[in-house]
C-alpha positions in Angstrom: -4.5 63.0 -5.7 -3.1 59.8 -7.2 -1.5 57.3 -4.9 -0.3 53.7 -5.2 -2.8 51.1 -4.2 -2.2 49.5 -0.8 -3.4 46.1 -2.1 -0.9 45.2 -4.8 1.1 42.4 -6.4 4.7 41.7 -5.3 6.7 39.4 -7.5 10.5 38.8 -7.7 11.1 41.6 -10.1 9.3 44.1 -7.9 11.1 42.8 -4.8 14.5 43.2 -6.6 13.6 46.7 -7.8 12.4 47.8 -4.3 15.5 46.5 -2.6 17.8 48.1 -5.2 16.1 51.5 -4.5 16.7 51.3 -0.7 18.9 54.1 0.6 18.9 53.4 4.3 17.6 50.0 5.3 16.3 46.6 4.0 14.7 43.9 6.1 13.4 40.7 4.5 11.5 38.1 6.4 10.4 35.1 4.2 10.5 31.3 4.0 13.3 31.6 1.4 14.6 33.7 -1.4 15.1 33.3 -5.2 18.6 33.8 -6.7 17.6 37.2 -8.1 16.4 38.4 -4.7 19.5 37.0 -3.0 21.7 38.9 -5.4 19.8 42.1 -4.7 20.2 41.7 -1.0 24.0 41.1 -1.5 24.1 44.4 -3.4 22.3 46.1 -0.6 24.8 44.9 2.0 27.6 46.3 -0.2 25.7 49.6 -0.5 24.2 50.0 3.0 26.6 48.1 5.2 26.1 45.5 7.9 23.6 47.5 10.0 21.5 48.4 7.0 20.3 44.9 6.0 18.5 42.2 7.9 17.5 38.8 6.5 15.4 36.2 8.3 14.7 32.9 6.5 13.6 29.3 7.2 16.5 27.0 6.5 14.5 23.9 5.8 14.7 21.6 2.8 10.9 21.7 2.4 11.3 25.4 1.6 13.3 24.5 -1.5 11.0 21.6 -2.4 7.9 23.8 -2.2 9.6 26.5 -4.3 9.8 29.3 -1.8 13.6 29.6 -2.3 16.8 27.9 -3.5 19.9 26.5 -1.9 22.0 28.7 -4.2 20.2 31.8 -2.9 20.9 30.9 0.7 24.5 30.2 -0.1 24.8 33.6 -1.8 23.2 35.4 1.1 25.4 33.8 3.7 28.5 34.6 1.7 27.4 38.2 1.4 26.5 38.5 5.1 29.9 37.1 6.0 31.7 39.6 3.8 29.6 42.4 5.4 30.4 41.1 8.9 26.9 40.1 9.8 24.6 37.0 9.7 21.6 35.6 8.0 19.0 34.6 10.7 16.8 31.5 10.9 13.1 31.5 11.8 11.6 27.9 11.6 8.3 27.5 9.8 7.9 31.1 8.6 5.4 31.2 5.7 4.7 34.9 5.4 6.7 37.5 3.6 7.7 40.9 5.0 9.9 43.5 3.2 10.8 46.8 4.9 12.8 49.3 2.9 13.4 52.8 4.1 9.8 54.1 4.7 7.9 51.4 2.9 6.5 48.1 4.3 5.2 45.2 2.2 3.4 42.3 3.8 3.1 39.6 1.1 2.3 36.0 0.4 5.3 34.2 -1.0 4.6 32.0 -4.0 5.3 28.3 -3.6 6.4 27.4 -7.2 5.5 23.8 -6.7 1.8 24.9 -6.6 1.7 27.9 -8.9 3.9 30.0 -11.1 3.1 33.4 -9.5 1.6 36.4 -11.2 2.6 40.0 -12.0 -1.0 41.2 -12.6 -2.2 43.9 -10.3 -5.7 42.3 -10.3 -4.2 39.2 -8.7 -2.8 40.8 -5.5 -0.6 39.0 -3.0 0.7 41.9 -1.0 -0.3 44.9 1.2 1.9 48.0 0.8 2.1 50.3 3.9 4.2 53.3 4.9 6.7 53.1 7.7 6.4 49.9 9.7 4.2 50.2 12.9 6.4 50.5 16.0 5.3 47.1 17.4 6.1 45.4 14.0 9.5 47.1 13.9 10.3 46.0 17.4 9.3 42.4 16.7 11.7 42.1 13.7 14.6 43.8 15.5 14.2 47.4 14.1 13.1 49.0 17.3 15.1 51.0 19.9 16.2 47.9 21.8 16.5 45.1 19.2 18.3 42.7 21.5 15.5 42.9 24.0 12.4 43.4 21.8 13.2 41.1 18.8 10.7 38.2 18.5 11.8 36.4 15.3 15.0 35.3 13.6 16.9 34.9 16.9 19.1 32.1 15.6 21.9 32.7 13.1 22.3 30.4 10.1 25.4 28.3 10.7 27.5 26.7 8.0 26.5 23.2 9.2 22.8 24.1 8.7 23.5 24.9 5.0 25.6 21.7 4.6 22.8 19.6 6.1 20.3 21.3 3.8 22.5 20.5 0.8 22.8 16.8 1.8 19.0 16.5 2.3 18.3 18.1 -1.1 20.9 15.9 -2.8 19.1 12.8 -1.5 15.6 14.1 -2.3 15.9 17.0 -4.8 13.1 19.4 -5.7 11.1 18.5 -8.8 10.9 20.9 -11.7 8.2 23.2 -10.5 6.6 23.7 -13.9 6.2 20.0 -14.3 4.9 19.5 -10.8 2.3 22.1 -11.4 1.4 20.4 -14.7 1.0 17.1 -12.8 -1.2 18.9 -10.3 -3.3 20.4 -13.1 -3.6 17.1 -14.8 -4.6 15.2 -11.7 -7.1 17.9 -10.7 -8.9 17.3 -14.0 -8.1 13.6 -14.9 -7.4 10.4 -13.0 -6.0 7.1 -14.2 -8.5 4.3 -14.0 -8.1 0.5 -14.0 -11.5 -1.3 -14.7 -11.3 -5.0 -14.6 -14.0 -7.7 -14.9 -12.6 -11.1 -14.2 -14.0 -14.7 -13.9 -17.2 -13.9 -15.8 -16.5 -15.9 -19.0 -17.1 -19.3 -17.5 -18.3 -20.9 -20.8 -15.0 -20.2 -22.4 -13.0 -22.1 -19.9 -11.3 -25.3 -21.0 -10.2 -27.9 -18.4 -6.6 -29.1 -18.7 -5.9 -32.9 -19.3 -5.0 -34.6 -16.0 -1.4 -35.6 -16.3 -2.1 -39.3 -15.7 -4.4 -39.4 -18.7 -2.1 -37.7 -21.2 -0.9 -41.0 -22.6 -4.3 -41.9 -24.1 -4.6 -42.9 -27.8 -4.5 -40.0 -30.3 -8.1 -40.7 -31.5 -9.4 -40.5 -28.0 -7.3 -37.4 -27.3 -9.0 -35.7 -30.2 -12.4 -36.5 -28.9 -11.2 -35.6 -25.4 -10.1 -32.1 -26.5 -13.3 -31.5 -28.5 -15.5 -32.3 -25.4 -13.4 -30.9 -22.6 -15.3 -27.6 -22.1 -17.4 -26.5 -19.2 -20.3 -25.5 -21.5 -20.5 -27.2 -24.9 -22.8 -24.9 -26.7 -24.8 -21.7 -26.2 -24.2 -19.4 -23.3 -25.2 -19.3 -19.6 -28.1 -16.9 -19.0 -30.0 -15.7 -15.9 -33.4 -14.0 -15.9 -33.7 -11.2 -13.3 -36.9 -9.4 -12.4 -36.9 -5.7 -11.6 -40.4 -5.1 -10.4 -42.6 -5.8 -13.5 -39.6 -5.9 -15.8 -37.7 -9.0 -16.6 -34.2 -8.8 -18.1 -31.7 -11.4 -19.1 -28.1 -11.5 -18.0 -25.4 -13.4 -19.8 -21.7 -13.2 -20.2 -22.2 -11.2 -23.4 -24.6 -8.8 -21.7 -22.0 -8.1 -18.9 -19.2 -7.7 -21.4 -21.3 -5.2 -23.4 -22.1 -3.3 -20.3 -18.4 -3.0 -19.4 -17.6 -1.9 -23.0 -20.3 0.8 -22.8 -18.7 2.1 -19.6 -15.4 2.3 -21.4 -17.0 4.2 -24.3 -18.9 6.6 -22.1 -16.3 7.5 -19.6 -12.7 6.3 -20.2 -10.1 7.8 -22.5 -7.4 5.2 -23.4 -3.8 6.3 -23.5 -2.1 3.5 -25.4 0.6 1.9 -23.3 -0.2 3.9 -20.2 -3.8 3.0 -19.2 -7.0 4.9 -19.3 -8.1 8.2 -17.7 -11.4 9.6 -16.7 -12.4 13.3 -16.4 -12.9 14.0 -12.7 -16.2 15.7 -13.5 -17.5 12.3 -14.7 -16.0 10.3 -11.8 -19.2 10.0 -9.8 -21.1 8.8 -12.9 -18.4 6.3 -13.7 -18.6 4.9 -10.1 -22.4 4.6 -10.4 -22.1 2.8 -13.7 -19.5 0.4 -12.3 -21.7 -0.3 -9.2 -24.5 -1.3 -11.6 -22.1 -3.6 -13.4 -21.0 -5.1 -10.1 -24.7 -5.7 -9.2 -25.3 -7.5 -12.5 -22.2 -9.7 -12.0 -23.5 -10.7 -8.5 -26.9 -11.5 -9.9 -25.3 -13.5 -12.7 -23.0 -15.2 -10.3 -25.9 -16.4 -8.0 -28.2 -17.3 -10.9 -25.9 -19.6 -12.9 -24.7 -21.9 -10.2 -27.3 -24.6 -10.6 -27.3 -24.4 -14.4 -23.5 -24.4 -14.6 -23.3 -27.5 -12.3 -25.6 -29.4 -14.6 -23.3 -28.5 -17.6 -20.3 -29.7 -15.6 -21.9 -32.9 -14.5 -23.1 -33.7 -18.0 -19.8 -33.0 -19.7 -17.9 -34.9 -17.0 -20.1 -37.9 -17.5 -19.7 -37.7 -21.3 -16.0 -37.4 -21.0 -15.8 -40.4 -18.7 -17.7 -42.5 -21.2 -15.4 -41.4 -24.0 -12.2 -42.1 -22.1 -13.2 -45.3 -20.3 -12.4 -47.7 -23.3 -8.8 -46.4 -23.5 -8.4 -46.5 -19.7 -9.5 -50.2 -19.7 -6.7 -51.0 -22.2 -4.0 -49.0 -20.4 -4.9 -48.0 -16.8 -2.7 -45.3 -15.3 -0.3 -46.7 -12.7 -1.9 -44.6 -10.0 -5.2 -46.6 -10.5 -3.3 -49.9 -9.7 -1.9 -48.6 -6.5 -4.5 -50.2 -4.2 -5.9 -53.0 -6.2 -3.1 -54.2 -8.5 -3.2 -54.6 -12.3 -6.5 -56.5 -12.5 -9.0 -53.7 -11.8 -12.7 -54.3 -12.2 -14.6 -52.1 -14.6 -16.4 -50.2 -11.8 -13.1 -49.5 -10.1 -11.7 -48.0 -13.3 -14.8 -46.0 -13.8 -14.7 -44.7 -10.2 -11.0 -43.6 -10.5 -11.6 -42.0 -13.9 -14.8 -40.2 -12.7 -12.9 -38.8 -9.7 -10.0 -37.5 -11.9 -12.5 -35.8 -14.3 -14.6 -34.3 -11.5 -11.4 -32.9 -9.9 -10.4 -31.4 -13.2 -13.7 -29.8 -13.8 -14.2 -28.5 -10.3 -17.5 -27.4 -8.8 -19.7 -24.6 -10.0 -19.6 -22.8 -6.6 -15.8 -22.6 -6.8 -15.8 -21.4 -10.4 -18.2 -18.6 -9.9 -16.7 -17.2 -6.7 -13.9 -15.7 -8.8 -16.3 -13.4 -10.6 -15.6 -9.8 -9.8 -15.4 -6.2 -11.0 -12.7 -3.9 -9.7 -12.3 -0.1 -10.2 -9.0 1.4 -9.1 -8.1 5.1 -9.4 -4.5 6.3 -9.6 -2.9 9.7 -10.0 -0.4 10.6 -12.7 3.2 9.9 -11.9 5.6 12.9 -12.2 7.8 11.0 -14.6 5.0 10.7 -17.1 5.0 14.4 -17.9 8.7 14.4 -18.7 8.0 11.5 -21.1 7.5 13.0 -24.5 5.9 9.7 -25.8 3.3 10.0 -23.0 2.6 13.6 -23.9 2.3 12.8 -27.6 -0.3 10.0 -26.8 -2.2 12.2 -24.3 -2.4 15.1 -26.7 -3.9 12.9 -29.3 -6.3 11.1 -26.9 -7.4 14.3 -25.1 -7.4 17.1 -27.7 -7.7 20.7 -26.6 -6.3 20.3 -23.1 -4.1 23.4 -22.9 -1.4 22.4 -20.4 -0.6 19.2 -22.5 0.3 21.4 -25.4 2.6 23.9 -23.7 5.7 22.3 -25.1 8.2 25.0 -23.8 6.9 25.2 -20.3 9.6 22.8 -18.9 12.4 25.0 -20.3 10.9 28.1 -18.7 10.5 26.3 -15.4 14.2 25.5 -15.1 14.9 29.2 -14.6 12.2 29.6 -12.0 13.4 30.4 -8.5 
């Protein structure tokens, strides 16, 4: 004997069809209702009368934001209930679905459209179909012999001010388009935005600005001044590090190459928006960045003494280059304590102090060396930005949800 399976799928279309077939009674208990279901309930009230239909919903803005129902549907239901001379009832926090029509009972899981689109496939069940409701269930929802005494849910009627409050809340913080929200969820479940920064490691490229009090030097001296005013004149700073029996050399270029290798291995640049990493590769990315951080710390500790020697030598060289010009035209600040007739040693001391302050100390320079790795999720607005989608499709080919160009239009009609 063939029979309908008790474990089944119940979508909006089947809800509407089942409600439209009811000949004696309809009871719906759910977080919310779609526009189509609300219209079917309204037809049932016209057909079955005030005693034949009961509706219990959760009048909460989060119901609409999650995609369990709509404000329009609630407005439709209350108008239909008022015309039938009855009420829609409120049950805070309900997140299960129950539909009773005549001698059939469905217990189902309502679909939050923010999370998933729902399914009509029988092999993806979300409902249990039974015969007439058990007596204790019927009593709990007000279909027993003494509803006023036995009813356990939906005891509060939905008042007009509740719907007005709901409308104001949704106007201030409206639901997102559910198809796009799901696309964001899918994107962020597979990818994550990444900011990888390595700062302060290119010490040898730094140039020290001319102290303002020395800007008025002769042009020939300024030319020499600019040519020499580097922290490291030639070559690069290197550090030898021993790993057991193995010795390796760290330098600015080695660290830069290590960072670039991480980018090549793990990151997908989206021009103008940043870079993303496949979540499946996230742990490997973190491990590679930790190795880079370790290298930066070793380089940072190892170059201090060598860097200080470069700084001291270049500072002394610069003092010697500038001293003749300073003798001819000492800055006013140099004359503050000793008048215009400064001895050569006093001039040299003032100039040395200026140059050393401009160069700074190696310890201060290397303390800014760092590597940072920051993860961020995709913003909802990005997936309504066609330029972002265009760039993402090109950078991440073959990702299906990025290529569903008509999904947004479909989603606008979703309940």
